[in-house]
C-alpha positions in Angstrom: 0.0 0.0 0.0 1.9 3.0 -1.2 -0.7 5.6 -0.3 -0.7 4.8 3.4 -1.2 7.9 5.6 1.9 8.9 7.5 2.9 11.4 10.2 4.5 14.6 8.9 7.7 14.6 11.0 9.0 11.0 11.0 6.7 9.3 8.4 5.3 6.9 11.0 2.4 4.9 9.5 -1.1 5.9 10.5 -4.1 3.6 10.6 -6.4 4.0 7.6 -10.2 3.9 7.7 -11.5 0.4 7.2 -7.9 -1.0 7.2 -7.5 -4.7 7.6 -4.8 -6.0 10.0 -4.4 -2.6 11.8 -2.0 -4.3 14.3 0.7 -4.5 11.5 0.6 -0.7 11.0 0.4 0.0 14.7 3.4 -2.4 15.4 5.5 -0.8 12.7 4.9 2.7 14.2 5.8 1.4 17.7 9.0 -0.2 16.3 10.1 3.1 14.8 9.1 5.1 17.9 11.1 2.6 20.1 14.2 3.4 18.0 13.8 7.2 17.6 12.7 8.4 21.1 15.9 9.1 23.0 17.8 7.8 20.0 21.1 6.0 20.6 23.2 4.6 17.8 25.8 1.9 18.1 28.2 3.7 15.8 28.3 5.6 12.6 28.1 6.9 10.1 28.8 3.5 8.5 28.7 2.7 4.8 28.4 -1.1 5.3 25.8 -2.7 7.5 27.1 -4.6 10.5 27.4 -8.4 10.2 25.5 -9.5 13.3 23.2 -6.8 14.6 20.9 -7.4 17.6 17.2 -6.5 17.4 16.8 -2.9 18.4 20.3 -1.7 17.6 20.6 1.4 15.4 23.3 2.9 13.2 23.6 6.0 11.1 24.0 5.2 7.4 26.9 6.9 5.6 26.4 9.0 2.5 28.4 6.3 0.6 26.1 3.5 1.7 26.5 0.0 0.2 24.7 -3.3 0.2 21.2 -3.4 1.6 21.8 0.2 2.9 22.1 1.6 -0.6 19.5 4.4 -1.0 19.2 5.0 2.7 22.0 7.5 3.0 22.0 9.6 6.2 19.1 7.6 7.6 18.9 5.9 11.0 19.1 2.2 10.3 17.2 0.0 12.8 17.6 -3.7 12.9 14.2 -5.4 13.7 12.9 -8.9 13.7 11.6 -8.2 10.2 14.9 -6.9 8.9 16.2 -3.3 8.3 14.0 -0.3 8.9 15.1 3.2 8.0 14.1 6.5 9.5 15.0 9.6 7.5 16.3 12.4 9.8 14.9 15.9 10.0 17.1 19.0 10.5 18.0 19.2 14.2 17.6 15.6 15.1 20.2 14.4 17.6 21.4 11.0 18.5 23.9 9.7 21.0 26.7 7.6 19.6 27.4 4.8 22.1 31.0 4.1 21.1 32.2 7.5 22.4 29.1 9.2 23.9 29.2 12.0 21.3 25.9 13.7 20.4 25.6 13.9 16.7 23.2 16.3 15.0 21.7 16.2 11.5 22.1 19.6 9.8 20.1 18.8 6.7 22.9 17.5 4.6 24.8 15.2 7.0 25.5 14.3 10.5 27.9 16.5 12.5 29.9 15.5 15.6 31.1 17.9 18.2 34.4 19.5 17.7 37.5 18.0 19.4 39.2 20.3 21.8 42.6 19.5 23.3 43.8 20.3 26.8 45.9 23.5 27.1 49.6 23.2 26.4 52.6 25.4 25.6 53.1 29.0 26.3 55.8 30.9 28.1 53.9 31.6 31.3 52.1 28.6 32.7 49.2 28.9 35.1 48.7 25.4 36.4 45.4 26.3 38.2 43.9 27.8 35.0 45.0 24.8 33.0 43.5 22.4 35.5 40.2 24.3 35.4 40.1 24.3 31.6 41.0 20.6 31.5 38.1 19.9 34.0 35.7 22.0 31.9 36.7 20.1 28.7 36.2 16.7 30.4 32.8 17.8 31.8 31.6 19.0 28.3 32.9 15.7 26.8 31.0 13.7 29.5 27.8 15.5 28.4 28.5 14.7 24.7 28.9 18.3 23.8 32.4 17.9 22.5 35.1 15.3 22.1 38.2 15.7 24.3 41.3 15.5 22.3 
C-alpha cells in the first residue's frame, strides 16, 4: 500500500479507515518510535551494514552506503525482527553515539559531531590552576556529549 497515511515529522504509519490488520501498521509505528525516542546509535556513520546486529540496535547510514543500505543515505538504520527499517532524519535531530558518547546532529545534509578540543599546552607563562580548570571543563563537556576531548 503506497498511499498509506503517515505522520509529517517521522513518516510513522497511521491507521487508515477500514484498514484490515491494523496491528501490522500499529506495530510498525511502535518499532520506529522505540528506536527514535531518546535515539542512541551503536556507531556511525557507516557505509556497510554490521554483520551480526541485535534486534533494536541502530546505526547512522553513511552518504556512501553499500549493500542493503544503498538508497538510505543519512538515515537511522534500525535492525528489527523483520529486517532493516530506515528513518529519515529531520534537521536538528540528535542521537547519542554509544561508542564514544558523542551527540551527533543532523544539519540537513549530513551528521555533524562535536568538535575535538585538546587540553591547554605550551606558552611561556604557565598557570597550572587555570590549565586544571580548563581541562576539567573540557572533560565535563565531553561527558555531556557536547564535545570530544582530544
